[in-house]
LOLOFI-693289 format. One record per residue (C-alpha): residue in one letter; x negated, y negated, z. Coordinates in nm, 2 decimals. Layout:
N
kolpa/x/y/z
A/X/Y/Z
...
//
This chain:
77
kolpa/x/y/z
M/-2.56/0.01/-0.18
T/-2.22/0.09/-0.34
T/-2.03/0.41/-0.39
Q/-1.75/0.53/-0.61
I/-1.41/0.64/-0.50
M/-1.19/0.85/-0.72
F/-0.82/0.93/-0.67
K/-0.52/1.02/-0.87
I/-0.22/0.79/-0.92
D/0.08/0.79/-1.15
S/-0.01/0.62/-1.48
K/0.29/0.39/-1.47
I/0.19/0.26/-1.13
K/-0.17/0.21/-1.25
K/-0.06/0.02/-1.56
A/0.18/-0.20/-1.35
A/-0.09/-0.28/-1.10
Q/-0.34/-0.36/-1.37
K/-0.09/-0.59/-1.53
R/-0.01/-0.77/-1.21
A/-0.37/-0.80/-1.11
K/-0.45/-0.95/-1.46
E/-0.17/-1.20/-1.42
Q/-0.33/-1.31/-1.10
G/-0.67/-1.34/-1.26
I/-0.84/-1.04/-1.09
A/-0.96/-0.70/-1.19
L/-0.78/-0.40/-1.03
S/-1.12/-0.28/-0.89
D/-1.17/-0.62/-0.72
L/-0.83/-0.58/-0.56
F/-0.92/-0.23/-0.43
Q/-1.25/-0.35/-0.30
S/-1.10/-0.65/-0.12
T/-0.82/-0.45/0.03
T/-1.05/-0.16/0.14
R/-1.29/-0.41/0.30
D/-1.00/-0.59/0.48
F/-0.86/-0.25/0.60
A/-1.20/-0.14/0.73
E/-1.24/-0.47/0.92
G/-0.90/-0.43/1.08
K/-0.76/-0.74/0.90
I/-0.47/-0.53/0.75
T/-0.29/-0.22/0.88
L/-0.10/0.04/0.69
G/0.28/0.07/0.74
I/0.61/0.09/0.56
K/0.88/-0.17/0.62
R/1.23/-0.05/0.55
E/1.59/-0.16/0.63
E/1.82/0.06/0.83
E/2.16/0.02/0.98
N/2.16/0.00/1.36
W/2.34/0.25/1.57
Q/2.67/0.05/1.54
G/2.64/0.04/1.16
K/2.73/-0.34/1.16
S/2.39/-0.50/1.09
K/2.06/-0.42/0.94
K/1.72/-0.43/1.12
N/1.37/-0.40/0.98
F/1.16/-0.12/1.12
L/0.79/-0.07/1.07
K/0.66/0.28/1.06
S/0.29/0.35/1.08
Y/0.11/0.65/0.92
G/-0.23/0.79/0.99
S/-0.31/0.86/0.63
A/-0.19/0.81/0.27
D/-0.11/1.19/0.27
A/0.13/1.13/0.56
I/0.30/0.85/0.37
Y/0.34/1.07/0.06
D/0.47/1.36/0.27
S/0.74/1.14/0.42
I/0.88/1.03/0.09
//
């Protein structure tokens, strides 16, 4: 049995994602299905990787920040 998920996204992001998916030979819906399946199975986790200067301001480090939901990510932007 399958179900439908609906969500809103900026039209520019949708078009860019469709273009990139097409270039890689897949449909955008296939990408979403695969990614959702992998997330549900624990094969991928959600996080944001960013560069920040360390406390001395001399070098950069990568930090991974995890969020509990897409809303939490949006709220942090």
